[in-house]
Structure formats: C-alpha cells, structure tokens
C-alpha positions as CSV (number, residue, x, y, z in Angstrom):
1,M,15.6,-34.7,-11.0
2,L,16.4,-32.5,-13.8
3,L,16.1,-28.8,-12.9
4,K,13.8,-28.1,-16.0
5,D,11.5,-30.8,-14.8
6,L,11.2,-29.5,-11.3
7,I,10.6,-26.0,-12.7
8,H,7.8,-27.4,-14.8
9,Q,6.2,-29.3,-12.0
10,G,6.5,-26.2,-9.8
11,V,4.8,-23.9,-12.2
12,K,1.9,-26.4,-12.8
13,A,1.4,-26.6,-9.1
14,L,1.0,-22.8,-8.8
15,E,-1.3,-22.1,-11.7
16,S,-4.4,-22.3,-9.8
17,L,-3.2,-19.5,-7.5
18,Y,-1.1,-17.1,-9.9
19,P,-1.1,-16.2,-13.5
20,A,1.3,-18.5,-15.4
21,A,4.0,-15.8,-15.9
22,E,3.9,-15.0,-12.1
23,A,4.0,-18.6,-11.2
24,R,7.0,-19.2,-13.3
25,S,8.7,-16.1,-11.8
26,L,8.1,-17.3,-8.3
27,V,9.6,-20.9,-9.1
28,L,12.7,-19.5,-10.8
29,M,13.2,-17.0,-7.9
30,L,13.1,-19.9,-5.5
31,C,15.4,-22.0,-7.5
32,Q,17.9,-19.1,-7.9
33,E,17.9,-18.6,-4.1
34,R,18.1,-22.2,-3.0
35,L,20.3,-23.6,-5.7
36,G,22.3,-20.7,-7.0
37,V,21.3,-21.2,-10.6
38,M,20.2,-18.4,-12.9
39,S,16.7,-18.0,-14.4
40,W,17.9,-19.3,-17.8
41,T,20.2,-22.2,-16.5
42,H,17.5,-24.8,-17.2
43,V,17.3,-23.5,-20.8
44,V,20.9,-23.2,-21.9
45,E,22.0,-26.2,-19.7
46,P,18.9,-28.5,-20.0
47,G,20.9,-31.4,-18.4
48,T,21.3,-29.6,-15.1
49,V,20.3,-31.9,-12.2
50,V,19.0,-31.1,-8.7
51,S,21.0,-33.2,-6.3
52,E,19.4,-35.7,-3.9
53,E,20.5,-33.5,-1.0
54,E,19.0,-30.3,-2.3
55,L,15.8,-31.8,-3.7
56,P,13.7,-32.4,-0.6
57,G,14.2,-28.9,0.8
58,L,13.3,-27.4,-2.5
59,Q,10.1,-29.5,-2.8
60,D,9.1,-28.4,0.7
61,D,9.4,-24.8,-0.4
62,L,7.5,-25.5,-3.5
63,A,4.7,-27.0,-1.4
64,R,4.6,-24.1,0.8
65,L,4.2,-21.8,-2.3
66,A,1.5,-24.1,-3.6
67,A,-0.3,-23.7,-0.2
68,G,-0.4,-20.0,-0.8
69,E,2.4,-18.8,1.5
70,P,4.1,-15.7,0.1
71,I,7.6,-16.1,-1.4
72,Q,8.9,-13.4,0.9
73,Y,8.0,-15.4,4.0
74,I,9.6,-18.5,2.5
75,L,12.7,-16.8,1.7
76,G,12.7,-14.7,4.8
77,Y,13.4,-11.4,3.2
78,T,12.3,-8.8,0.6
79,E,14.0,-5.9,-0.9
80,F,12.8,-2.3,-0.2
81,R,14.7,0.6,-1.5
82,G,17.7,-1.4,-2.3
83,R,18.0,-2.8,1.3
84,I,17.2,-6.3,2.4
85,F,14.4,-6.5,5.1
86,K,13.5,-9.5,7.1
87,T,10.0,-10.8,6.5
88,D,7.7,-13.1,8.3
89,P,4.1,-13.4,9.2
90,R,4.5,-10.9,12.1
91,A,4.1,-8.0,9.8
92,L,3.0,-6.9,6.3
93,I,5.3,-7.5,3.4
94,P,6.8,-4.2,2.3
95,R,5.3,-3.2,-1.1
96,L,6.9,-1.4,-3.9
97,E,4.4,1.3,-3.9
98,T,5.2,2.3,-0.4
99,E,8.7,3.2,-1.5
100,L,7.0,6.3,-3.0
101,L,6.1,7.5,0.3
102,V,9.8,7.5,1.4
103,D,10.6,9.3,-1.8
104,E,8.1,12.1,-0.9
105,V,9.6,12.5,2.6
106,V,13.2,12.6,1.4
107,K,12.2,15.2,-1.3
108,H,10.5,17.4,1.2
109,W,13.4,17.1,3.9
110,A,15.4,20.4,4.1
111,G,18.3,18.5,5.4
112,G,20.1,18.7,8.8
113,A,20.5,16.4,11.8
114,G,17.9,16.3,14.5
115,T,14.7,16.1,12.3
116,T,12.1,14.1,14.3
117,I,10.0,11.5,12.5
118,L,7.1,9.5,13.8
119,D,6.1,6.5,11.7
120,L,2.7,5.2,12.8
121,C,1.6,1.6,12.0
122,T,5.3,0.8,11.3
123,G,4.9,-2.8,10.8
124,S,8.2,-4.4,9.5
125,G,9.8,-0.9,10.0
126,C,10.6,-0.5,6.3
127,I,9.5,3.2,6.3
128,A,11.2,4.1,9.6
129,W,14.4,2.3,8.7
130,S,14.6,3.7,5.2
131,L,14.0,7.2,6.5
132,A,16.8,6.8,9.1
133,Y,19.2,5.6,6.3
134,E,18.2,8.2,3.8
135,M,18.0,11.3,6.2
136,P,21.3,11.1,8.2
137,G,20.9,12.4,11.6
138,A,17.1,12.1,11.6
139,V,15.6,10.8,14.9
140,V,13.0,8.3,13.9
141,T,10.3,6.5,16.1
142,G,8.2,3.7,14.8
143,A,4.9,2.8,16.5
144,D,2.8,-0.2,16.3
145,I,0.0,-2.0,18.1
146,S,1.6,-5.4,17.5
147,E,4.4,-6.4,19.8
148,D,5.3,-9.1,17.3
149,A,5.6,-6.6,14.4
150,L,7.7,-4.3,16.7
151,A,10.2,-7.2,17.5
152,L,10.6,-7.7,13.8
153,A,11.2,-4.0,13.1
154,R,13.7,-3.9,15.9
155,S,15.7,-6.7,14.5
156,Q,16.2,-5.5,11.0
157,F,19.7,-4.1,11.1
158,R,22.5,-4.6,13.5
159,R,25.4,-2.4,12.2
160,L,24.5,1.0,11.0
161,P,26.6,3.5,8.8
162,K,28.2,6.5,10.4
163,G,25.6,9.2,10.8
164,V,22.5,6.9,10.9
165,V,20.6,7.0,14.1
166,R,19.0,3.8,15.0
167,P,15.2,4.3,15.1
168,T,13.3,3.7,18.3
169,F,10.3,1.4,18.3
170,M,7.3,1.7,20.7
171,K,4.0,0.1,21.2
172,G,1.1,2.4,20.5
173,D,-2.6,2.2,19.4
174,I,-3.5,5.2,17.1
175,L,-7.1,4.9,18.2
176,D,-6.1,5.4,21.9
177,F,-5.6,9.1,22.3
178,D,-3.8,8.6,25.6
179,T,-0.9,7.0,23.8
180,P,2.3,9.0,24.5
181,F,3.5,9.4,20.9
182,P,6.3,11.9,20.6
183,K,6.1,15.2,18.8
184,C,7.6,15.3,15.4
185,D,8.6,17.4,12.3
186,I,7.4,14.6,10.0
187,L,4.7,12.2,10.4
188,T,4.3,9.1,8.1
189,A,1.7,6.2,8.3
190,N,0.7,3.1,6.3
191,P,-2.4,2.2,8.3
192,P,-4.8,-0.6,7.6
193,Y,-7.2,0.6,4.9
194,I,-8.7,-2.4,3.0
195,T,-12.5,-2.6,3.4
196,L,-14.2,-5.9,4.2
197,P,-16.1,-5.9,0.9
198,E,-12.7,-6.0,-0.9
199,K,-11.8,-9.1,1.1
200,Q,-13.6,-11.4,-1.4
201,Y,-11.2,-10.1,-4.1
202,M,-7.9,-10.8,-2.3
203,R,-5.4,-13.5,-3.1
204,P,-4.9,-16.4,-0.6
205,N,-1.2,-15.5,-0.3
206,V,-2.3,-12.2,1.2
207,L,-5.6,-13.0,3.0
208,D,-4.4,-16.3,4.6
209,W,-1.0,-15.3,5.5
210,E,-0.4,-11.6,6.2
211,P,-1.7,-10.2,9.6
212,E,-5.4,-9.1,9.5
213,V,-4.8,-6.4,12.0
214,A,-2.4,-4.6,9.5
215,L,-4.8,-5.1,6.5
216,F,-8.4,-4.2,7.4
217,A,-10.0,-1.0,8.3
218,P,-13.1,-1.1,10.8
219,E,-16.1,-2.2,9.1
220,S,-18.1,0.6,10.8
221,D,-15.8,3.3,9.4
222,P,-13.2,2.5,6.6
223,L,-11.5,5.8,7.4
224,A,-11.2,5.4,11.1
225,F,-7.5,5.1,11.2
226,H,-7.0,8.1,8.8
227,K,-9.3,10.2,10.9
228,A,-7.2,9.3,14.0
229,I,-3.9,10.1,12.2
230,A,-5.3,13.5,11.3
231,L,-5.9,14.2,14.9
232,W,-2.6,13.0,15.9
233,A,-1.0,15.2,13.2
234,R,-2.7,18.2,14.7
235,R,-1.5,17.4,18.1
236,L,2.1,16.2,17.3
237,L,3.3,17.9,14.2
238,S,5.6,20.9,14.6
239,P,4.7,24.3,12.8
240,G,5.4,23.8,9.1
241,G,5.7,20.0,9.7
242,F,5.0,17.5,6.9
243,G,2.8,14.4,6.9
244,I,2.0,11.7,4.4
245,V,-0.2,8.6,4.7
246,E,-0.9,5.7,2.4
247,I,-4.6,5.3,1.5
248,N,-7.1,3.0,-0.2
249,E,-7.0,3.9,-4.0
250,D,-10.8,3.7,-4.1
251,L,-11.2,6.3,-1.3
252,G,-9.0,9.0,-2.6
253,P,-11.3,12.0,-2.4
254,E,-12.9,10.9,0.8
255,T,-9.5,10.4,2.6
256,L,-8.3,13.8,1.2
257,A,-11.3,15.4,2.8
258,V,-10.2,14.0,6.2
259,F,-7.1,16.2,5.8
260,K,-8.7,19.3,4.2
261,S,-8.0,21.4,7.3
262,F,-4.3,21.1,6.7
263,K,-2.2,23.3,4.4
264,N,-1.5,22.0,0.9
265,A,-3.3,18.7,1.4
266,R,-3.1,16.7,-1.8
267,L,-3.3,13.3,-3.4
268,I,-0.3,11.6,-4.8
269,E,-0.4,8.9,-7.3
270,D,1.5,5.6,-7.5
271,F,3.3,4.0,-10.6
272,A,-0.1,3.0,-12.0
273,G,-1.7,6.4,-11.8
274,K,-3.8,5.3,-8.7
275,S,-4.5,7.6,-5.7
276,R,-2.0,6.1,-3.1
277,F,-1.0,8.9,-0.7
278,V,-2.3,12.0,1.0
279,A,0.4,14.5,1.8
280,F,-0.2,17.6,3.9
281,E,1.6,20.3,6.0
282,N,0.9,21.8,9.3
283,E,0.3,25.6,9.6
C-alpha cells in the first residue's frame, strides 16, 4: 500500500473523533514512529510504499486510534519537559499545562541540596521526576492512592545523572488523615478536579481510557481534594514553605478561597490565560 493512501484512510477513520487537522497530526505521528518517515515524505515522495511486513502492525495501531485509544498509550510514551515518560492506562497522560507547575516550583526554589518535596496524586510521576532532575539534591517523595500508578512512576528512569536523587514513591490517600506523609519544604499536587457535569463534554480518548480515579472530584464536593491538600499543607509544610496545586479552570476563585489562610495565595494562569494553579506559602 502507498503511504499516502494509508494516511488518507487513517485520517478518514479518525474524523468522527477528532478535528481534521488533529486527526492528520495523529496519523502522521504514528507513521513517523512506526515507519521512520517524515511528516512530508508522502508529499515529496508520493510513491513511498508501506511494506507487507510493516502494514499489519500499523493498521492495528490505526484501529486502536479509531477506537479512541490515546496516541500516547499506543506509542507507550510522551514528552514532558523534554524528557520521555512511559505512559499507559495505569496513570493520566502528562499534560503540557502541568509543565508550568514545575516552572513555578523551580523559579521559587532558592537552591541547595536537601530541599524536601512532597508530590501528592503523583500519577505517572512526571512532576516528581521533573523536580528531582531540575532541582539537584532535592529529596522528592511522590504519593498516590493507586498501586498501579506508583509502579509506573517508579519505573520511569533507571540511570540518573550525578546529583539527581531518585524520588521515593509511596501509597497514600489524601482523604485519609492518618496517612504518614513526610514533612516537606515544597508541596505539589495535581489532584482529580473534573466535575461530573463536565463528563458529558469529554472526549472518548480521555473518558474511556484514562483512569477515572485520577480524573473526577467527588460529586458531593468538587473541591474535596483541594480542601484536603490545604489541611495537609498546614500539617506538613515547613515555615516559609511553598505549595502549588493544579485546579479546575472553572473553579478558580472558589479554589483560591480554600487556600486564603496561607500567605501570598494566588491564582496562576496557563498558556491560554485560564486559571490553572493556586500557589501559596506557609507562614
């Protein structure tokens, strides 16, 4: 089969799930990964053929895409802050917006080894690992309620550069106030914050594939996790310690109010100008 025909068929199969431009981007990404071609190969070399050996596996991958499976799960990885993280249905796929949370922590960091960091709801470990890499000597603990997510987080990197301390990952429920989380100088969290009414607007590639436990806030209180994080911050953050949490963009003022008792509590916007984080400091 000609590469250009395969791409055309793949894009058509995805158009019911994605806008045309996104569907095309996904198919081209898959072809680049599996065949080693460039995104323009089918244009400048229209006679390029997909071999009989390569075709079945690629068609299987395209069928998975058409079924709504995220490209990151099919490829088994995604990029976050320039590093390659393993991805599979055990944890949420790291999002570009969450890179800004790491930015804020690194900007706030005064430097020096031994800074202690607690990353709640760590999932894939993208925040915990990124902070360990970008804050040499920092002692990072990632916590999550899911053993599956923790297994993925622990597996991310084997060999570390000199000065990078391997994060520790522990099981812990932030709604259980007997959990022995460690004290810390910096507290980060990307907790579940999607409300159930928002579920009807979510794409199948998120709703049907990514773990619900990491997506949705309790129906009875969409800020339950953020309220728990505020309590943990009071209990665990060192004097002058820094905290930052990712939030629901539609609940910015309400979430900020949860942290109003902290010093310098503030909303931080993402690339699109949406309220994405609340940052705060302990007295």
